[in-house]
C-alpha positions in Angstrom: 0.1 -0.1 -0.1 1.3 3.5 -0.7 0.2 6.8 0.7 0.9 10.6 -0.2 3.8 12.3 1.4 4.3 16.1 1.1 7.5 18.1 1.5 8.2 22.0 1.7 11.3 23.9 1.4 12.7 26.6 3.7 15.5 28.9 3.8 17.5 28.9 7.2 18.4 32.4 8.1 20.8 32.7 11.0 20.8 35.9 13.1 24.2 37.9 13.2 25.4 36.1 16.7 24.0 32.7 16.1 26.1 29.7 16.3 26.3 27.2 13.2 23.4 24.9 12.5 25.8 22.1 12.1 27.3 22.6 15.5 23.9 22.4 17.0 23.0 19.3 15.1 26.3 17.6 16.2 25.4 18.5 19.8 22.1 17.0 19.6 23.5 13.9 17.9 25.9 13.5 20.8 23.0 14.0 23.6 21.3 10.6 24.7 17.6 10.4 23.5 16.0 11.3 26.8 18.1 14.5 27.0 16.7 15.6 23.7 13.1 16.1 24.8 11.9 19.7 25.1 8.4 20.8 26.2 7.0 23.4 23.8 3.5 24.7 24.6 1.5 21.6 25.5 3.6 19.0 23.7 6.9 17.2 24.3 9.2 17.1 21.2 12.6 15.6 20.4 14.9 14.8 17.5 14.9 11.0 17.2 17.8 10.5 14.8 20.6 12.8 13.4 23.0 11.7 10.6 25.2 13.5 8.1 25.9 12.3 4.5 28.1 14.4 2.3 27.0 17.7 3.5 23.4 16.7 3.9 22.0 16.4 7.3 19.1 14.1 8.0 17.2 14.4 11.1 13.7 13.3 12.4 11.4 14.8 15.0 9.2 12.9 17.2 6.2 14.7 18.7 4.6 13.0 21.8 0.8 12.8 21.6 -1.2 11.9 24.6 -4.5 12.7 23.5 -7.2 10.7 21.7 -5.6 8.8 18.9 -6.5 6.2 16.3 -7.5 2.5 16.9 -6.9 -0.6 14.8 -9.8 -2.7 13.0 -10.4 -4.9 10.1 -13.5 -5.3 8.0 -14.5 -8.3 10.2 -13.4 -7.0 13.8 -14.4 -4.1 15.8 -12.0 -1.1 16.4 -9.8 -1.4 19.3 -7.0 0.5 20.9 -3.2 -0.3 20.9 -1.7 -1.7 23.9 1.0 0.5 25.4 3.8 -0.1 28.0 4.0 2.2 31.0 5.1 5.7 29.7 4.5 5.0 26.0 2.1 7.3 24.0 1.6 8.0 20.5 4.4 9.9 18.7 4.2 11.6 15.4 7.2 11.8 13.0 8.4 14.6 10.9 11.5 14.2 8.9 14.0 17.0 7.8 16.9 17.5 5.4 19.4 20.4 6.0 21.4 21.3 3.0 24.6 22.7 4.6 26.0 24.3 1.3 23.0 26.3 0.5 21.4 26.8 3.8 18.0 25.3 3.1 15.8 23.0 5.0 13.4 20.5 3.4 10.7 19.4 5.8 8.0 16.6 5.6 4.5 17.7 6.2 2.8 15.9 9.0 -0.4 17.5 10.2 -0.1 15.9 13.6 3.7 16.1 14.0 6.0 18.9 14.6 5.3 21.9 12.3 7.8 24.4 11.1 7.1 26.8 13.8 7.8 24.3 16.6 10.8 23.1 14.8 12.2 26.6 14.8 11.4 27.1 18.4 12.9 23.7 19.3 16.2 24.5 17.5 16.4 28.1 18.9 15.7 27.0 22.6 17.6 23.6 22.5 20.6 24.8 24.4 20.1 27.8 26.7 23.9 28.1 27.3 24.7 28.7 23.7 23.2 31.1 21.2 21.5 29.6 18.3 19.0 32.0 16.8 17.5 31.0 13.2 14.5 31.9 11.3 12.9 29.2 8.8 11.5 31.1 5.9 9.3 29.4 3.2 11.0 29.1 -0.1 9.2 30.1 -3.2 9.8 29.9 -6.8 12.6 32.5 -7.4 10.4 34.5 -10.0 7.5 34.8 -7.5 9.9 35.6 -4.7 11.6 38.4 -6.8 8.3 39.9 -7.9 7.0 40.0 -4.3 10.0 41.5 -2.8 10.7 43.9 -5.6 7.1 45.1 -6.0 6.8 48.9 -6.4 3.3 48.9 -4.8 0.5 46.6 -3.6 -2.9 47.1 -5.2 -4.9 44.3 -3.6 -4.7 41.4 -1.1 -7.1 38.5 -0.4 -6.4 36.3 2.5 -8.2 33.6 4.5 -7.3 32.5 8.0 -8.6 29.7 10.2 -8.4 31.3 13.9 -8.6 27.7 15.4 -4.8 27.2 14.3 -3.6 30.6 15.2 -3.1 32.1 18.6 -2.8 35.6 20.2 1.0 35.1 19.8 0.4 35.3 16.1 -0.6 39.0 16.2 1.6 41.3 14.3 1.2 44.9 15.4 0.3 47.4 12.6 -1.3 44.6 10.3 -4.7 43.4 9.2 -3.9 40.0 10.6 -4.6 41.3 14.2 -8.0 42.6 13.2 -8.8 39.4 11.4 -7.9 37.3 14.5 -10.2 39.7 16.7 -12.9 39.2 14.3 -12.5 35.4 14.3 -12.5 35.4 18.1 -15.5 37.6 18.5 -17.6 35.7 15.8 -16.4 32.3 16.8 -15.9 31.7 13.1 -13.7 28.9 11.6 -12.9 30.9 8.6 -12.2 34.7 8.1 -11.6 36.0 4.6 -10.8 39.6 3.9 -10.2 41.4 0.5 -8.8 44.8 0.4 -8.4 46.5 -2.9 -7.2 50.0 -4.0 -9.8 50.1 -6.9 -9.4 50.4 -10.7 -7.5 53.7 -11.1 -3.9 52.8 -12.1 -2.3 55.4 -9.8 -4.2 54.0 -6.7 -2.3 51.5 -4.4 -2.5 50.4 -0.9 -0.6 51.8 2.0 2.4 50.4 4.0 -0.1 48.8 6.4 -1.0 46.3 3.8 2.6 45.7 2.6 3.4 44.8 6.2 0.3 42.6 6.4 1.4 40.7 3.3 4.8 40.0 4.6 3.4 38.9 8.0 0.9 36.5 6.4 3.6 35.1 4.0 5.6 34.2 7.1 2.6 32.8 9.1 1.6 30.8 6.0 4.8 28.9 6.0 4.8 28.4 9.7 1.1 27.5 10.2 -0.3 26.4 6.8 -3.6 25.4 8.5 -3.9 28.9 9.9 -3.3 30.9 6.8 -5.3 29.1 3.9 -5.4 31.7 1.2 -3.0 34.5 0.5 -3.1 36.4 -2.9 -1.3 39.7 -3.5 -1.9 42.0 -6.4 1.5 43.7 -7.0 2.7 46.4 -9.4 6.3 45.8 -10.9 6.3 49.6 -11.4 3.7 52.3 -10.9 2.8 52.3 -14.5 2.5 48.5 -14.9 -0.6 46.4 -14.7 -1.4 44.4 -11.6 -0.1 40.9 -11.4 -1.7 38.6 -8.8 0.7 36.3 -6.9 -0.6 33.4 -5.2 1.7 32.9 -2.1 -0.1 29.6 -0.9 0.0 27.8 -4.3 3.3 29.1 -5.5 5.3 27.9 -2.6 8.0 25.4 -3.3 6.2 22.0 -2.6 6.8 18.4 -3.8 4.2 15.7 -3.3 5.0 11.9 -3.5 2.4 9.4 -4.2 4.8 6.4 -4.3 6.1 6.1 -0.9 5.6 2.5 0.5 4.4 2.1 4.1 5.7 -0.6 6.4 4.0 -3.6 8.0 3.0 -1.2 10.9 1.3 1.1 8.2 3.8 4.0 8.9 6.1 5.6 6.7 9.6 4.1 7.4 12.2 6.6 8.4 14.5 5.4 5.6 11.7 6.1 2.9 10.9 9.4 4.3 14.6 10.4 4.2 14.9 9.1 0.6 11.8 11.4 -0.2 13.5 14.4 1.2 16.6 13.7 -1.0 14.6 13.2 -4.1 12.9 16.5 -3.5 16.4 18.2 -3.0 17.7 16.7 -6.3 14.6 18.0 -8.0 15.1 21.5 -6.6 18.7 21.8 -6.9 18.6 24.5 -9.6 16.1 26.5 -7.4 18.0 26.0 -4.2 21.5 26.4 -5.7 24.1 23.6 -6.2 
């Protein structure tokens, strides 16, 4: 049986005084398994495995899950739970590949596992005695990235958020995201969609408030894809050009595999997930840089 596995690409941006990512991964590799556990929010997370192969660092996150989980059943037997030994719980896996040469991270998407926001938090907070400060920024097709960052003005923004997957910590002062979160909270809505347009006149464009909103939502969409479900930005290459709409959800660098075999335990084996990450890297070499 084969299932679908999806991976996304991110750029690793180290802050000025941050230590090297490779040093942190070596440190985690040397630590025993139990010493790698960190509590982030309401979840315990750890890196299960770290290995380096020719400048490619493979590592696998495990997220402990104590709440209600799946059972097992067949067409002739009723659903029943899994037997656990004392201290055992469900654990969701998320594989990562760090490309040392280009500074990119390729990450498996697992809805129940560690997401990019928690991965970033884990890495930054792993060692309180050393300074590791990095930001994991979603990677887009280079053309889309260039058009977004070099835009002369913004004419329109359409975005949709799901407040259930965002928190008050996701507020960004001076942006429409804050108002959208407030609207979702007050209305108890599961979806909030806003459209803001400068109108037809060519010399009309939106303020810096919307430019800041677009930047904030672009970052949040990468960190919490279930929280920002739509983001389209109408941009002007120059003030006399026609508007071009960039879909900053659909045009993210993503690769979907439909041929990953599952094991006898109906899980993606770690080795197969690592292979998928390397296949994505090989397909993206021209975009990420060789």
